C-alpha positions in Angstrom: -150.8 149.1 -44.8 -147.6 150.4 -46.4 -147.7 150.9 -50.1 -144.2 151.4 -51.7 -143.7 152.4 -55.3 -141.6 155.0 -57.1 -144.5 155.6 -59.4 -147.0 158.1 -57.7 -149.8 157.0 -60.0 -149.3 153.3 -59.1 -149.4 154.2 -55.4 -152.6 156.2 -55.9 -154.2 153.4 -58.0 -153.3 150.7 -55.5 -154.2 152.8 -52.5 -157.6 153.6 -54.1 -158.2 149.9 -54.7 -157.4 149.0 -51.1 -158.6 152.0 -49.1 -162.0 150.7 -48.3 -160.9 147.3 -46.9 -162.2 147.5 -43.3 -159.5 148.4 -40.8 -156.9 149.3 -43.4 -155.1 152.6 -43.3 -152.8 153.3 -46.3 -149.4 154.9 -45.7 -147.3 155.5 -48.8 -143.5 155.6 -49.4 -141.8 156.7 -52.7 -139.2 153.9 -52.6 -137.7 151.2 -50.5 -135.3 153.5 -48.7 -138.1 155.8 -47.6 -140.2 152.8 -46.5 -137.2 151.4 -44.5 -136.7 154.7 -42.8 -140.5 154.8 -41.8 -140.3 151.3 -40.4 -137.1 152.1 -38.5 -138.9 155.1 -37.0 -141.6 152.9 -35.6 -144.3 152.4 -38.4 -145.8 148.9 -37.9 -148.2 148.2 -40.8 -150.3 145.1 -41.1 -148.9 144.5 -44.5 -146.3 145.9 -47.0 -147.1 146.1 -50.7 -143.9 147.0 -52.6 -142.8 147.4 -56.1 -139.9 145.1 -57.1 -138.0 147.7 -59.3 -137.3 151.1 -57.6 -134.3 153.4 -57.2 -132.2 153.5 -54.0 -133.7 150.3 -52.5 -135.7 147.9 -54.5 -138.6 145.7 -53.2 -136.5 142.6 -52.6 -133.9 144.6 -50.8 -136.5 146.2 -48.6 -138.0 142.8 -47.8 -134.6 141.3 -47.0 -133.7 144.2 -44.6 -137.1 144.1 -42.9 -137.1 140.3 -42.5 -133.7 140.5 -40.8 -135.1 142.7 -38.0 -137.2 141.4 -35.0 -139.9 143.9 -35.8 -140.3 142.7 -39.3 -139.7 139.0 -39.3 -143.4 138.3 -39.6 -144.5 141.4 -41.7 -146.4 140.1 -44.7 -145.1 141.3 -48.1 -146.9 141.5 -51.3 -144.6 142.2 -54.2 -145.7 144.3 -57.2 -144.2 143.7 -60.6 -144.9 145.2 -64.0 -143.2 142.3 -65.8 -143.9 138.8 -64.5 -140.4 137.8 -65.1 -139.5 134.4 -63.6 -136.2 135.3 -62.0 -137.6 138.1 -60.0 -140.5 136.1 -58.8 -138.3 133.1 -57.9 -136.0 135.4 -55.9 -139.1 136.8 -54.1 -140.3 133.3 -53.3 -136.9 132.5 -51.8 -137.2 135.6 -49.6 -140.7 134.4 -48.4 -142.9 136.8 -50.2 -146.5 136.3 -49.2 -148.1 137.3 -52.5 -147.8 139.1 -55.8 -149.6 141.7 -57.7 -149.0 142.2 -61.4 -149.4 145.7 -63.0 -151.7 146.8 -64.4 -153.8 146.1 -61.4 -156.9 144.0 -61.6 -159.2 145.3 -58.9 -160.9 142.0 -57.9 -157.6 140.0 -58.0 -155.6 142.7 -56.1 -158.2 143.0 -53.4 -158.6 139.2 -53.1 -154.8 138.8 -52.7 -154.4 141.5 -50.1 -157.5 140.4 -48.1 -156.3 136.8 -48.1 -152.9 137.7 -46.8 -154.4 140.0 -44.1 -156.7 137.3 -42.9 -153.9 134.8 -42.8 -151.5 137.1 -41.0 -154.0 138.2 -38.2 -153.0 135.4 -35.8 -149.4 136.4 -36.2 -150.2 140.1 -35.8 -153.0 140.5 -33.2 -152.6 144.2 -32.6 -153.6 147.0 -35.1 -150.8 148.8 -37.0 -148.8 151.3 -35.0 -147.6 154.6 -36.3 
């Protein structure tokens, strides 16, 4: 699973919440551009959790770039937002986001969202993530 957020504490918190999901390995990126470079270099996570607002390349921009590539057309995306503002969420829905997490994280809700999306995406992504 790729966790993308420019806030190191948010990455640490989210990674900690999700680290003990069976079969999940957490890989972190400090912003959308760093994540994009990792994906172009061959990283193939089962899921990408990305903050919406980041420097260099934001979460919607990352999702748009990834979805335009054959390797990322079916990559599930969970978008993270600190402010549940309608326009950002509507834009994310138009871009086919698979789910949302609102900061501050609620452990049960966050795990449930991620586990639901991982279960739903398994038929589309039968092999484990490649690095």
